[in-house]
C-alpha positions in Angstrom: 100.0 114.7 84.0 97.6 112.1 83.3 95.9 112.7 80.0 92.8 114.8 80.4 93.1 115.0 84.3 95.4 117.9 85.2 96.6 115.9 88.1 100.0 114.3 88.3 100.2 110.8 87.7 101.8 109.9 91.2 98.7 111.7 92.9 96.2 109.5 91.0 98.2 106.5 91.9 98.4 107.5 95.4 94.7 108.3 95.5 93.5 105.2 93.8 96.1 102.5 94.7 96.6 103.1 98.4 93.6 105.5 99.4 93.6 107.6 102.7 96.2 105.4 104.8 98.9 106.1 102.0 98.1 109.8 101.9 98.4 110.0 105.7 101.7 108.0 105.7 103.2 110.3 103.0 101.9 113.5 105.1 103.5 112.3 108.2 106.8 111.7 106.7 106.7 115.1 105.0 105.5 116.8 108.2 108.9 115.6 109.9 110.8 116.5 106.9 109.3 120.1 107.0 110.1 120.3 110.6 113.8 119.8 110.0 113.8 122.1 106.8 113.9 119.5 104.2 112.0 119.0 101.0 108.8 117.0 100.8 109.0 113.4 99.5 106.9 112.2 96.4 104.9 109.0 96.7 105.9 106.3 94.4 103.6 103.7 93.6 106.4 101.3 92.5 107.9 101.4 95.8 104.7 100.9 97.4 104.1 97.8 95.4 107.5 96.3 96.3 106.8 97.3 99.9 103.5 95.5 99.8 105.3 92.3 98.5 107.7 92.3 101.2 105.0 93.0 103.8 103.4 89.7 102.7 106.4 87.7 102.8 107.0 88.9 106.5 103.4 87.9 107.2 104.3 84.6 106.0 107.5 84.2 108.0 105.8 85.7 110.9 108.7 88.0 112.1 110.3 91.3 111.0 113.7 91.4 109.0 115.1 93.6 106.3 115.0 92.5 102.9 118.6 92.2 101.5 120.0 94.9 99.4 119.3 93.0 96.3 115.8 92.2 97.1 115.1 95.8 97.7 117.1 97.1 94.7 119.3 99.0 97.0 116.2 101.1 98.4 116.0 102.1 102.0 113.4 100.2 104.1 111.5 100.9 107.4 109.6 98.0 109.0 106.7 97.8 111.7 104.7 95.1 113.0 101.9 95.5 115.5 98.4 93.9 116.6 96.1 94.0 113.5 93.6 96.9 113.7 95.2 98.3 116.8 97.3 101.2 115.2 96.4 103.7 112.4 98.9 105.4 110.3 99.9 108.1 112.6 100.7 105.5 115.5 102.7 103.3 113.1 104.8 106.2 111.8 105.0 108.0 115.1 106.9 105.0 116.5 109.5 105.9 113.7 109.5 109.5 114.6 109.9 108.9 118.4 113.4 107.7 117.8 114.2 111.6 117.2 114.8 111.9 121.1 118.1 109.9 120.6 118.9 111.3 117.2 121.9 113.7 116.9 123.2 115.2 113.5 126.5 113.6 112.9 127.9 111.2 110.2 126.3 107.9 109.8 126.6 105.6 111.9 127.3 108.2 114.6 123.8 109.5 114.9 122.6 108.4 118.2 122.8 109.7 121.6 122.9 106.1 122.8 125.9 105.0 120.5 123.9 102.7 118.7 122.7 103.9 115.2 119.8 101.3 115.2 117.9 103.3 117.9 117.3 106.1 115.2 117.6 104.3 112.1 113.9 104.7 111.2 114.1 108.1 111.9 117.2 108.8 110.1 115.7 107.2 106.9 112.7 109.6 107.2 114.8 112.7 107.4 117.8 111.9 105.1 118.3 114.8 102.9 118.9 112.9 99.6 115.9 110.7 99.9 113.2 112.0 97.6 110.5 109.4 97.2 108.7 107.1 99.5 106.1 104.0 99.1 104.5 102.2 102.0 102.2 99.3 102.3 100.3 97.4 105.0 99.4 93.9 105.0 97.3 92.1 107.6 97.2 88.4 108.5 97.8 86.0 111.6 96.5 88.8 114.0 99.2 91.3 113.1 99.4 94.4 110.7 102.8 94.6 109.0 104.0 98.1 107.6 106.8 98.2 105.0 108.0 101.6 103.5 110.6 101.7 100.9 112.8 105.0 100.2 114.7 106.2 97.1 117.5 106.6 97.2 118.2 105.0 100.4 119.4 106.9 103.5 121.6 106.0 106.5 124.8 105.9 104.2 128.2 105.1 106.1 130.2 108.4 106.4 127.4 110.7 105.4 125.2 112.9 107.6 121.5 112.8 107.4 120.9 116.5 106.6 
């Protein structure tokens, strides 16, 4: 608890650091996890800061690519890019969640009905049983929005089932 507030520090950070959009991003993640019977994720402001730094780098490069495992300290990562201002949090995360139509519960990387795990990799990270924390950040520039979500512990672990 933060001194004198009675509110957990992560909730204060979520409210003050990232506002309504961050709350919505967390709620969307947790709604899907609840749908498949998994515990809710906690917001991690350090992950959100790291995600924001990486989103800024992606804007400078003008294309999406995952940070190396070292650059993201081994955390999981979901990336999204779209026209600036055209998408709200629901639209961004729902693009990850739409991958559920190709998902099948199996040991990773055999989690996709298409035979290509990358067709469900965003979704499987969101519903990875062992993941406990998430932090996301959106950056805008050059006519695009970039969303980066970081996850701890990382999901999509070879040989393990998501849930």
